[in-house]
C-alpha positions as a printed Julia matrix, in Angstrom:
256×3 Matrix{Float64}:
 38.19   -1.66  -58.73
 38.98   -4.11  -55.88
 39.16   -7.84  -56.74
 35.84   -9.65  -56.49
 35.29  -12.29  -53.84
 35.29  -15.24  -56.28
 38.7   -14.2   -57.63
 40.1   -13.92  -54.11
 38.74  -17.36  -53.3
 40.33  -18.89  -56.4
 43.66  -17.23  -55.66
 43.6   -18.46  -52.09
 42.66  -21.97  -53.19
 45.49  -21.99  -55.7
 47.95  -20.9   -53.03
 46.82  -23.76  -50.78
 47.3   -26.26  -53.63
 50.84  -24.96  -54.15
 51.57  -25.4   -50.44
 50.24  -28.98  -50.52
 52.38  -29.7   -53.6
 55.43  -28.66  -51.56
 54.7   -31.38  -49.0
 53.06  -29.26  -46.3
 49.99  -31.24  -45.16
 48.94  -30.19  -41.64
 46.33  -27.46  -41.21
 48.45  -25.89  -38.48
 51.32  -25.55  -40.96
 49.26  -24.6   -44.01
 47.41  -21.52  -42.81
 50.47  -19.48  -41.7
 52.16  -20.14  -45.06
 48.98  -19.2   -46.93
 48.75  -15.91  -45.0
 45.22  -16.74  -43.86
 43.56  -17.41  -40.55
 42.92  -20.96  -39.44
 39.13  -20.96  -39.97
 39.35  -19.51  -43.51
 42.01  -22.05  -44.48
 39.93  -24.9   -43.03
 36.88  -23.74  -45.0
 38.87  -23.53  -48.24
 40.38  -26.98  -47.67
 36.91  -28.45  -47.14
 35.71  -26.85  -50.4
 38.75  -28.16  -52.29
 38.17  -31.62  -50.79
 34.52  -31.55  -51.92
 35.68  -30.86  -55.49
 38.24  -33.68  -55.46
 41.24  -31.36  -55.73
 42.21  -32.16  -52.14
 41.97  -35.34  -50.07
 41.84  -35.45  -46.28
 43.21  -38.61  -44.73
 40.8   -40.19  -42.22
 43.81  -41.53  -40.32
 45.81  -38.41  -39.49
 43.38  -35.71  -40.73
 46.12  -34.21  -42.9
 45.44  -32.85  -46.37
 46.92  -34.06  -49.68
 46.45  -33.41  -53.38
 43.26  -35.21  -54.36
 42.11  -37.58  -57.11
 40.83  -34.86  -59.43
 44.15  -33.01  -59.24
 46.04  -36.21  -59.98
 43.71  -37.08  -62.85
 44.14  -33.66  -64.42
 47.93  -33.95  -64.2
 48.23  -37.59  -65.33
 48.06  -36.77  -69.05
 51.4   -35.12  -69.96
 49.92  -33.36  -73.01
 47.36  -31.71  -70.75
 49.54  -31.17  -67.68
 52.27  -29.47  -69.71
 50.15  -27.39  -72.08
 51.91  -24.18  -71.09
 55.25  -25.7   -72.08
 53.82  -26.95  -75.39
 52.31  -23.56  -76.24
 55.55  -21.82  -75.33
 57.59  -24.16  -77.54
 55.42  -24.6   -80.65
 56.74  -21.63  -82.62
 60.33  -22.63  -81.89
 59.66  -26.24  -82.92
 58.17  -25.21  -86.25
 61.0   -22.75  -86.94
 63.66  -25.35  -86.13
 61.94  -27.88  -88.39
 61.84  -25.39  -91.25
 65.4   -24.15  -90.71
 66.98  -27.59  -90.37
 64.63  -29.56  -92.6
 64.49  -32.18  -89.84
 62.17  -33.19  -86.99
 62.21  -30.98  -83.9
 60.97  -32.15  -80.5
 60.46  -30.98  -76.94
 61.04  -33.72  -74.34
 60.57  -34.18  -70.61
 61.21  -37.01  -68.12
 58.22  -39.25  -67.38
 58.27  -42.26  -65.09
 61.99  -42.8   -65.47
 61.88  -42.42  -69.25
 62.11  -39.56  -71.7
 58.85  -38.57  -73.31
 58.23  -36.67  -76.56
 55.82  -34.01  -75.36
 55.47  -32.38  -78.77
 57.0   -32.97  -82.17
 57.2   -30.89  -85.35
 57.79  -33.59  -87.95
 60.13  -32.99  -90.87
 58.34  -32.14  -94.12
 60.88  -34.04  -96.2
 59.79  -37.19  -98.04
 62.29  -39.27  -96.08
 62.07  -38.22  -92.44
 62.75  -39.63  -88.99
 59.95  -39.21  -86.47
 59.2   -40.49  -82.97
 55.72  -39.02  -82.56
 53.96  -37.22  -79.71
 53.82  -39.37  -76.58
 56.69  -41.66  -77.58
 58.77  -42.86  -74.64
 62.21  -44.46  -74.45
 64.97  -45.01  -71.94
 66.47  -41.82  -70.53
 69.91  -43.39  -71.09
 69.55  -43.49  -74.87
 70.3   -40.6   -77.21
 71.37  -37.0   -76.79
 67.95  -35.99  -75.46
 68.08  -38.49  -72.59
 71.59  -37.52  -71.52
 70.74  -33.82  -71.75
 67.75  -34.43  -69.48
 69.99  -36.3   -67.03
 72.5   -33.44  -67.07
 69.88  -31.21  -65.44
 69.53  -33.35  -62.3
 71.5   -32.68  -59.15
 74.44  -34.94  -58.4
 72.48  -36.62  -55.62
 69.46  -37.36  -57.8
 71.64  -38.49  -60.7
 73.48  -40.92  -58.43
 70.16  -42.43  -57.32
 68.94  -42.76  -60.92
 72.12  -44.4   -62.17
 72.47  -46.59  -59.11
 69.17  -48.42  -59.42
 68.74  -48.67  -63.19
 69.97  -51.06  -65.84
 71.11  -49.02  -68.84
 69.8   -51.59  -71.3
 70.48  -51.28  -75.02
 68.82  -49.0   -77.52
 70.9   -49.26  -80.67
 74.34  -50.32  -81.94
 76.04  -47.22  -80.54
 74.15  -46.85  -77.27
 76.26  -46.2   -74.17
 76.14  -49.26  -71.93
 78.71  -48.33  -69.28
 77.63  -46.13  -66.35
 81.06  -44.59  -65.84
 81.26  -43.58  -69.49
 77.65  -42.33  -69.35
 78.49  -40.14  -66.34
 81.46  -38.7   -68.25
 79.2   -37.88  -71.21
 76.71  -36.17  -68.91
 79.53  -34.05  -67.46
 80.54  -33.04  -70.99
 76.98  -31.92  -71.71
 76.97  -29.81  -68.55
 80.19  -28.11  -69.64
 79.3   -27.62  -73.3
 75.59  -26.96  -72.89
 74.5   -29.48  -75.54
 74.54  -33.18  -76.35
 74.82  -35.11  -79.61
 74.11  -38.7   -80.6
 74.51  -40.94  -83.61
 73.07  -44.39  -84.26
 71.47  -44.83  -80.84
 67.69  -44.57  -81.21
 68.08  -45.81  -84.79
 71.25  -46.94  -86.64
 70.75  -44.23  -89.28
 69.74  -41.39  -86.9
 71.67  -38.39  -85.62
 70.48  -35.87  -83.06
 71.41  -32.82  -81.04
 69.77  -31.55  -77.85
 70.02  -28.53  -75.55
 68.44  -27.91  -72.14
 65.49  -25.57  -71.74
 65.6   -23.75  -68.41
 62.84  -22.15  -66.38
 60.41  -25.04  -66.06
 59.31  -27.2   -63.13
 61.14  -30.25  -64.49
 64.07  -30.88  -66.84
 63.25  -30.1   -70.49
 65.23  -30.56  -73.69
 64.84  -29.19  -77.18
 66.03  -31.68  -79.78
 66.45  -31.95  -83.55
 66.8   -35.38  -85.17
 67.39  -36.53  -88.74
 69.11  -39.13  -90.98
 72.89  -39.23  -90.55
 73.49  -39.06  -94.31
 71.75  -35.68  -94.48
 71.64  -34.06  -91.05
 74.69  -32.27  -89.65
 73.83  -31.62  -85.98
 76.41  -28.91  -85.3
 75.02  -26.84  -88.16
 71.82  -26.21  -86.18
 73.42  -25.69  -82.74
 73.27  -21.88  -82.59
 69.66  -21.79  -83.75
 68.83  -24.54  -81.28
 70.37  -22.59  -78.42
 68.6   -19.37  -79.43
 65.28  -21.21  -79.58
 65.81  -22.79  -76.16
 66.65  -19.39  -74.72
 63.46  -17.85  -76.12
 61.36  -20.69  -74.71
 63.08  -20.27  -71.34
 62.31  -16.55  -71.28
 58.65  -17.24  -72.04
 58.47  -19.88  -69.3
 60.18  -17.68  -66.73
 57.69  -14.89  -67.39
 54.7   -17.22  -67.05
 56.02  -19.2   -64.08
 57.57  -16.45  -62.02
 55.55  -17.41  -58.94
 56.07  -21.17  -59.31
 59.76  -21.75  -60.07
 61.67  -22.34  -56.8
 64.64  -20.08  -56.21
 68.06  -21.71  -56.09
């Protein structure tokens, strides 16, 4: 059975939104990339603008992602639901296997954000909580996020930011921080101790296959938690999440 007209319209609209998200804003440039004729593309853009998903500038008549699109994507928990769903089983398994809190984190506004947390079930537990934000320069999770940026982007981030101070053992020197990031790139994981909290230890690994850097992290009290003991399980979990993301985002992840 051939696709119905409404489905075709939705697919075409989605393709136009992807093109706008890539920075292509002129009608003359949009319709060839969408594989549509100029009149059909113009009609779809007008419909998307009427819904608020697209905005047309009155100055240059170009098209941009609209207020409704931005509103829908402004809440990280909503905007990254696919990532959360793909990671939940791994988070719960890591929590149960390690006895400690497991988290998935992403960058947000120059900080690292806990997108979802599976809190330790132990009576004494360390927890940050969903939505918690902190400097990207503090802890294994922040450095592991930074390790996923290109050299050019990393230079810009480090060049315009004050590292600040998170805890007694936080790295405060940019040269030393860069060396630690390079180690994470080589080893494929990062560890921390006494940074977010003087009694906390953590270990993080990158999760590949998403639109932005992602880390999977386990954190617990230093007196009880031995980060390297969970490394292999952490890596396996990150790999499974990556496979799930790659399957679901095949059409959206840019080729490198």
